[in-house]
C-alpha positions as a Markdown table, in Angstrom:
| # | Residue | x | y | z |
|---|---|---|---|---|
| 1 | Met | 8.7 | 11.9 | 53.8 |
| 2 | Thr | 7.8 | 11.0 | 50.4 |
| 3 | Thr | 7.3 | 7.4 | 49.7 |
| 4 | Thr | 8.7 | 6.3 | 46.2 |
| 5 | Gly | 6.6 | 5.2 | 43.8 |
| 6 | Ser | 3.3 | 6.8 | 41.7 |
| 7 | His | 2.0 | 10.2 | 43.2 |
| 8 | Thr | -0.6 | 12.8 | 41.8 |
| 9 | Thr | -0.1 | 16.5 | 43.2 |
| 10 | Asp | -3.3 | 18.8 | 42.7 |
| 11 | Val | -2.2 | 22.2 | 41.1 |
| 12 | Leu | -5.3 | 25.1 | 41.9 |
| 13 | Leu | -5.1 | 27.5 | 38.7 |
| 14 | Asn | -7.4 | 30.1 | 38.4 |
| 15 | Trp | -8.1 | 31.6 | 35.0 |
| 16 | Pro | -9.8 | 34.6 | 35.2 |
| 17 | Ala | -10.8 | 34.8 | 31.2 |
| 18 | Ala | -14.4 | 33.7 | 29.8 |
| 19 | Val | -12.5 | 31.8 | 26.9 |
| 20 | Pro | -11.0 | 28.8 | 27.8 |
| 21 | Leu | -7.0 | 28.4 | 27.8 |
| 22 | Glu | -6.1 | 26.0 | 25.5 |
| 23 | Asn | -2.9 | 24.0 | 25.5 |
| 24 | Ala | -2.1 | 25.7 | 28.7 |
| 25 | His | 1.3 | 24.3 | 30.0 |
| 26 | Val | 1.5 | 23.0 | 33.8 |
| 27 | Phe | 4.8 | 22.1 | 35.3 |
| 28 | Leu | 6.0 | 20.6 | 38.2 |
| 29 | Glu | 9.9 | 20.8 | 38.9 |
| 30 | Phe | 11.3 | 19.0 | 41.8 |
| 31 | Val | 14.2 | 21.0 | 43.3 |
| 32 | Thr | 17.2 | 19.3 | 45.4 |
| 33 | Ile | 18.2 | 21.9 | 48.1 |
| 34 | Ile | 21.4 | 22.5 | 46.2 |
| 35 | Gly | 19.7 | 23.6 | 43.4 |
| 36 | Thr | 19.8 | 20.7 | 40.8 |
| 37 | Val | 16.1 | 19.8 | 39.1 |
| 38 | Ala | 15.7 | 16.6 | 39.7 |
| 39 | Ala | 12.3 | 15.8 | 37.6 |
| 40 | Glu | 10.2 | 18.2 | 35.7 |
| 41 | Ile | 6.7 | 17.1 | 35.0 |
| 42 | Pro | 4.4 | 18.8 | 32.3 |
| 43 | Val | 1.2 | 18.2 | 32.1 |
| 44 | Thr | -0.8 | 20.1 | 28.7 |
| 45 | Thr | -5.0 | 20.8 | 29.2 |
| 46 | Thr | -7.2 | 23.4 | 29.0 |
| 47 | Val | -8.1 | 25.7 | 31.8 |
| 48 | Gln | -12.0 | 27.0 | 32.0 |
| 49 | Leu | -12.8 | 30.2 | 34.0 |
| 50 | Gly | -12.7 | 30.2 | 37.2 |
| 51 | Pro | -10.9 | 28.1 | 39.9 |
| 52 | Ile | -10.0 | 24.9 | 38.6 |
| 53 | Ile | -7.8 | 21.4 | 39.6 |
| 54 | Val | -5.8 | 19.9 | 37.5 |
| 55 | Pro | -4.1 | 17.0 | 39.0 |
| 56 | Val | -0.4 | 16.2 | 37.6 |
| 57 | Glu | 1.1 | 12.6 | 38.0 |
| 58 | Trp | 4.6 | 12.3 | 38.8 |
| 59 | Asn | 6.9 | 9.2 | 39.7 |
| 60 | Thr | 9.8 | 9.0 | 42.0 |
| 61 | Asp | 11.2 | 6.7 | 39.4 |
| 62 | Asp | 11.6 | 9.5 | 36.7 |
| 63 | Phe | 14.6 | 11.5 | 38.9 |
| 64 | Ser | 17.4 | 12.1 | 38.4 |
| 65 | Pro | 19.6 | 12.5 | 40.0 |
| 66 | Ala | 17.7 | 9.5 | 42.0 |
| 67 | Phe | 14.9 | 10.4 | 44.3 |
| 68 | Gln | 16.3 | 10.0 | 47.8 |
| 69 | Pro | 13.5 | 9.7 | 50.2 |
| 70 | Asp | 15.2 | 11.3 | 53.0 |
| 71 | Glu | 16.4 | 14.5 | 51.2 |
| 72 | Asp | 14.1 | 17.6 | 51.3 |
| 73 | Tyr | 12.9 | 18.6 | 47.5 |
| 74 | Ile | 11.7 | 22.2 | 46.7 |
| 75 | Val | 8.6 | 21.7 | 44.6 |
| 76 | Met | 7.7 | 24.8 | 42.0 |
| 77 | Ala | 4.0 | 25.0 | 40.3 |
| 78 | Phe | 3.7 | 26.6 | 37.0 |
| 79 | Trp | 1.5 | 27.4 | 34.1 |
| 80 | Thr | 1.7 | 28.9 | 30.6 |
| 81 | Asp | 0.5 | 29.6 | 27.5 |
| 82 | Trp | 3.5 | 29.5 | 25.4 |
């Protein structure tokens, strides 16, 4: 069970190129068990060579439908240069 309020989730990225990926978009999506996207949290960052950690800050106040502490959520993380 997650408590209400502010949280940080660390996303591990592994960028193999020697040139940084500028303006990369990292997203966390929180999906209800019935498939409704309750929140999508974007972060724009520069991804350096090798494995790096990108912290994504999110708040349960941003969920719609409203965050339910006893509900199971699927959390998907993805990133893109587009």
